[in-house]
N, C-alpha and C positions, 0 to 999 in steps of 0.2 A: 679211067673208070667213069661211067655215066651214071648219074643219079638224078632223081626227082625230075622227071620229064625230059630226060636227055641232056641236062646241063651237067657238064663234067665238074669234078672237084676243083680242078685247076681254074676253070672258068668262074666258079663261085669265088675262089680266093682272089682272083684278079679283079672281079667286079667289086668285091667287098673292100679290098685295099684301095682301089681307085676311088671309090665313093668316099672313103674315110680321108684320103689324102686331099681330095678336092674340098671337103668340108673343113679340114684343118687349115689349109692355106687361105680359104675364104675368110675364116675367123681371124687369122693373123693379119691379113691385109685390111680387113674391116677395122680392127682395133687400131692398127697403125695409121690408117687414114684419119681416124678420129683424133688421135694424138697429134698428128701433123697439121691439122686444120686449125688455123688461128681463130676462126670464127666460133669454135666450140667453147672457148673461154672456160676451160676445165680448172677446177681447184685441185689442190695437192692430193686430196683423198681420191678423187676421180682418176687422176693421173696414175696414182699408185695402183688402183684397182685394174686399170687397163694394162699397165706394164706387167702386173702379176699374171693376168690372163694370157698375154702374149708369151710370157716366159713358160707357163705351163703348157700352152698349146704347141710351142716350139719344141719342147722336150718330148711331148707325146708324138709329134710328127716325125721327129728324128728317129725315135724308137721304131715307128712304123716303117720308115724308109729302110732302116737297117734290116728289119725282118724281111721286107720285100726283096731287097738285094740278095740276102742269103737264101730266100726261097727260090729266086731265079737261078742262083748259083747251083743249088742242089738239083733243081729240076732240069736244067739245060746244060750246065757246064761241069758236071761231076768229074770229067776226065781232067779238068784243070785245077781241081781243088788241091791245095797243098796241105798234107797232113803232117803234124808234128807232135812230138811227145810234150804234153802240157801237164804241169803240176796242178792238180785240182784245188788244193788248199789256196794257192795264190790267186786263182781265178775267183773262187768264192769270196775271198777277202777283198779283192779289188772291187767286185760288184757290191758287196756290203757297204764299202766306203762310199761308192758312188750314189747309193740309194739312201744315204744317211738322213737326208731331209725328209723323205717319205716315211722312213722309220720313226723319226723323232715326232713327226706330226701325229702319229697314232700311238706313240710310246711303245713301239715294238723293238725287241732286241733279237739279234741273230747270234746263235752259239754254234761255232764251227769246230767239230771234233773229227777231223779227217786224218788218216794215217799219212805221214810224210811221203810214203812210197806210192800213194795213189796217183796214177797218171791216166791220161786219156790220149789216144792217138787220133787226133781229129784236126779239122780246120779250126784255127783259134777263134776267128770271128763268129763262126757258127756255134762253137761251144759257149762262147761269151753270151751270145744271144739266147741260147737255151737256158742258162742259169739266170740271166737277167729277167727273162720272161717268167720263169717260175717264181722268182722272188716278187716281182710286180704283182703277179696273180695272188700269191699268198698274203701279201700286205693288204690287198683289197678284201680278202675273205676272212682273215684272221680276226680274232677279238682284239679290242684295245687292251693295252698293257700286257700283251702276251709275248711269247717267245717262239722263235722259229729255230728248230734244232736240226743240224746237219751232221750225220754220223756215217762212218764206214760200217758196213754191216757184215760182210763176209769176205774171205780171201778167195781170189780167183785169178788164175794165171792169164786168162784171156780178156777179162773184163774188170773194171772198177765198179763196185756195187755200193751205192749210197742210199741212205734214207733221209728224207726231209719231212719233218712233222711239225704241226702246230694245231692250236684249237681254233675251229672255224665257227662262224655264226650259224645258229639253228636254221634260219631261213635259207641258207645256201646249201645245206647238206643234200637235199634231194637233187638239186641241180648238179652238184659235184659228182654224184653217183651216175649221172647220165650224160656226161660230156661226150659229144660225138664230133668227129672231124667234119661231118657234113652239116652241122648246125652252126652257122655263123651269125645268127640273129642276136644272140645275147652278147653284149659288149664285154661282160665279165669273162667270157670264155676265150676271147680272141687271143690273148697272150699265151694261154696254156695250149691252145690249138697249135700255134706256131712251135712251141717247145716240143710237143708230141711229134709233130711232123718232122722237125729237124733231127730229133733223136732217132726215130725209126729209119729215116733216110741215111743216117750216118752209121747204121749197123748196130744201134743199141736198142734198148727197150725202156718203155715208160709204163709204170703201173701205179695206180693210187686207189686208196680205199678210205672210207669214213667209218670209224668204229662207233659203238653204242654211246660213248661219251662225247661224240661229235669231234673227235680229233682226226684231222686229215693227215694221211701218211702217203708220201710220194716215194716210190722206189725207182732209182735210176740205175741202169746197167749201161756203162759206157765202154766202148772198145779200147783195149790196150794195144792190140796188134792189127 
């Protein structure tokens, strides 16, 4: 699909990811060079600051690389994707534990209430990326001291249907209502754009809404067959 002056969606994604990866590695290398240069004479506080920056940038870069690899997999190697039956509760719990540091920093809790029978027939790494991206996005936009709720919402023989909800900040609501796969300028949207793209290309559906009380509700429909 060509958009905005003939630039394809794929070309926009590739350009955006390439730009962000170059920026991330430039930062990591820059901080590392400072730490390894004996002439800098850094004190313990400065060393701690630079190591924390390297750690954060490394985690962000890793997540971006995983998304990029999965994007390439779905775009170009769909015939080689291995689909397996995956218990959704276990995936959500695993990602919740991995993101505990981000959750604690904002004092956000995740409540998972998913039926034990809920499964998805998908590539494990792609499903993991979808849920991880959604949680990262929600942690960014939700209020401090809030709760992210994950619930099974209806029975379906062909799909697992889940709802993820939280309270989001007032200044984000208009943006949330207008997220578009073609708009890659807003850094806040990048993780959720990957999630939407991965779900749709895996045969599922993604939908979200913001109600009058500024609660964000995401509905996931994931294939079982």
